[in-house]
C-alpha positions in Angstrom: 108.8 54.4 189.4 109.2 57.0 192.1 112.0 58.7 190.0 109.6 58.9 187.0 107.0 60.6 189.2 109.4 63.1 190.5 110.7 63.8 187.1 107.2 64.3 185.7 106.3 66.6 188.5 109.5 68.6 188.0 108.9 68.9 184.3 105.3 70.0 184.9 106.4 72.6 187.4 109.2 73.9 185.1 106.8 74.1 182.1 104.2 76.0 184.2 106.6 78.5 185.5 108.0 79.2 182.0 104.5 79.6 180.6 103.5 82.1 183.3 106.9 83.9 183.5 106.1 86.5 180.8 102.5 87.5 180.7 103.1 90.9 179.2 101.2 92.7 182.0 103.8 95.4 182.3 103.8 96.1 178.7 99.9 96.1 178.6 99.8 98.5 181.6 102.4 100.8 180.0 100.5 100.9 176.7 97.2 101.5 178.5 98.8 104.5 180.4 100.3 106.0 177.3 96.9 105.7 175.4 95.2 107.4 178.4 97.7 110.3 178.4 97.3 110.7 174.7 93.5 110.7 175.0 93.7 113.4 177.7 96.0 115.4 175.6 93.6 115.2 172.6 90.6 116.1 174.7 92.3 119.2 176.1 93.4 120.3 172.7 89.9 119.9 171.3 88.2 121.7 174.2 90.7 124.5 174.0 90.0 124.9 170.3 86.3 125.0 171.0 86.9 127.8 173.6 85.8 125.8 176.6 87.7 126.0 179.8 89.5 122.8 180.9 90.8 122.0 184.3 93.6 119.5 184.4 94.6 118.3 187.8 98.2 117.1 187.8 98.4 116.7 191.6 98.8 113.1 192.7 98.4 111.6 196.1 101.0 109.4 197.9 99.6 106.2 196.4 99.9 107.3 192.8 103.0 109.5 192.9 105.4 106.5 192.2 103.3 105.1 189.2 
C-alpha cells in the first residue's frame, strides 16, 4: 500500500512539473516587446510625416540594459 502511495505521489509530481515546464512566458514576452517596438516605430513615422517633433529616448538605465 505504501508503494502505491509513493508511486501515485511521484506520478502526480512528474505530471505537474511537465505541465508547468513550458508556459510560453519567454515567447509571450518577446512577442510583446517586438510589438511594442513596432508600435513606437509606426508612431514616430506617423508623427514625422505630420511634421511634429518626436523625442525618442534610447538611453537605458542599469536595470533595463540587459533586457
